[in-house]
C-alpha positions, -999 to 999 in steps of 0.1 A, spaced: 238 36 784 207 23 794 187 29 827 153 15 830 143 28 859 107 39 869 118 74 873 133 78 841 103 63 823 79 91 841 100 120 832 108 103 799 69 102 792 63 141 813 92 155 783 69 141 758 39 154 767 53 184 774 70 187 741 37 170 726 15 200 743 40 223 727 37 208 691 -3 210 693 -3 248 703 20 258 680 13 240 650 -23 223 643 -40 248 665 -33 276 645 -60 279 619 -83 307 594 -116 297 588 -139 321 567 -173 308 570 -203 330 552 -206 356 579 -175 360 599 -137 352 602 -126 324 632 -92 323 646 -80 300 664 -46 312 682 -26 293 706 -36 303 730 -72 323 721 -102 317 704 -120 349 683 -146 352 664 -152 381 638 -182 396 623 -170 408 580 -188 440 592 -168 448 622 -131 446 603 -119 481 598 -81 471 582 -65 443 574 -26 452 578 0 423 564 36 435 571 50 407 599 15 384 596 -17 387 587 -33 415 614 -76 421 614 -80 455 630 -115 455 637 -142 477 660 -133 455 690 -91 460 684 -65 437 668 -57 404 662 -30 390 651 -31 359 629 -4 329 634 -9 311 606 -6 339 578 26 353 582 44 375 557 67 354 543 81 374 512 113 375 532 126 352 509 117 362 479 122 395 486 167 383 495 160 365 463 149 393 441 173 419 453 202 394 450 195 382 418 188 416 403 227 426 397 231 393 376 198 398 358 206 437 360 217 437 318 182 417 308 164 442 291 124 438 312 89 448 298 73 481 308 44 460 324 68 439 345 80 472 363 47 488 360 38 485 405 50 479 427 35 465 459 46 453 494 57 419 494 34 410 522 3 425 501 10 406 477 -6 366 467 26 353 472 30 356 512 9 340 532 -9 366 549 -16 382 513 -30 352 506 -55 354 537 -62 393 534 -68 387 496 -99 362 506 -114 381 535 -114 409 514 -134 390 484 -155 376 510 -162 413 522 -172 425 488 -197 398 487 -208 413 518 -222 443 505 
């Protein structure tokens, strides 16, 4: 049934505006911008500017978290996306357990969230490289 009343039209437009606002806040607005002098983190409800000289540590456990002199800032656009790869590695390791591997492949181990296979690891790597250029 189609009801063409003015009240229904207003309600549908209101729902569209609310859903559009949430879409903008959660998927379009968040950004991580690496400038020459500072890091600009734009999350859904907050924008923060962090100079490279104030960065103390970069944590990549669940998402990239920049620990700086003024506190902690979580970066929404850099989640630790390595969970699926970790599950696939553990699942298929059993199937390929008889396949000989070279020693170089098993030489080091790192957190999946810190590797360059995750978005948080890639962002942390780029920030560390910029910080190296500062010094």
